[in-house]
C-alpha positions in Angstrom: -23.5 6.5 9.8 -26.6 5.7 11.8 -28.4 3.0 9.9 -32.1 3.4 9.4 -34.6 0.6 9.1 -34.6 1.3 5.3 -30.8 0.9 5.2 -31.0 -2.4 7.1 -33.7 -3.7 4.8 -31.8 -2.6 1.6 -28.6 -4.3 2.9 -30.4 -7.5 3.9 -32.2 -7.7 0.5 -28.9 -7.2 -1.4 -27.2 -9.9 0.8 -30.1 -12.3 0.3 -30.0 -11.8 -3.5 -26.4 -13.0 -3.5 -27.0 -15.7 -0.9 -24.7 -13.8 1.5 -24.7 -12.8 5.1 -24.6 -9.3 6.6 -21.5 -8.8 8.6 -20.4 -5.6 10.4 -17.9 -4.5 13.0 -18.8 -4.1 16.6 -18.5 -0.4 16.2 -21.0 -0.3 13.4 -23.3 -2.9 15.0 -24.0 -0.2 17.7 -25.5 1.9 14.9 -27.7 -0.9 13.5 -31.4 -0.3 14.1 -32.5 -2.2 17.2 -35.7 -3.3 15.5 -33.9 -4.8 12.4 -32.6 -8.4 12.4 -29.1 -8.3 13.8 -26.1 -8.8 11.5 -23.2 -11.1 12.3 -20.7 -9.1 14.2 -16.9 -9.2 13.4 -14.7 -8.5 16.4 -11.7 -6.4 15.4 -8.7 -6.0 17.6 -5.9 -3.6 16.8 -2.4 -4.2 18.1 0.1 -1.4 17.9 3.6 -2.8 17.9 5.2 0.6 18.7 2.8 1.4 21.5 5.0 3.5 23.8 6.8 5.3 21.0 3.5 6.0 19.2 2.0 7.4 22.4 5.1 9.6 23.0 4.7 11.1 19.6 0.9 11.4 19.4 -0.2 12.5 22.9 1.5 15.9 22.6 -0.3 16.5 19.3 -3.6 15.6 20.9 -2.9 17.9 23.8 -2.2 20.8 21.4 -5.6 20.3 19.7 -7.6 19.9 22.9 -9.8 22.9 23.9 -8.8 24.4 27.2 
């Protein structure tokens, strides 16, 4: 979702009414309107414990769906 200025205003007003802060992930912060006050950004890291096994299973499936 690309946040509009109206979205940002509505979110900020709802947060202010509850004495709360606006927090978003880094991914969604990129979609925040540049002219709106910036939210707090939560850095999220994902660690896959079965990395090599997961890649061995998923990569062939991704290759099947890739346009040639």
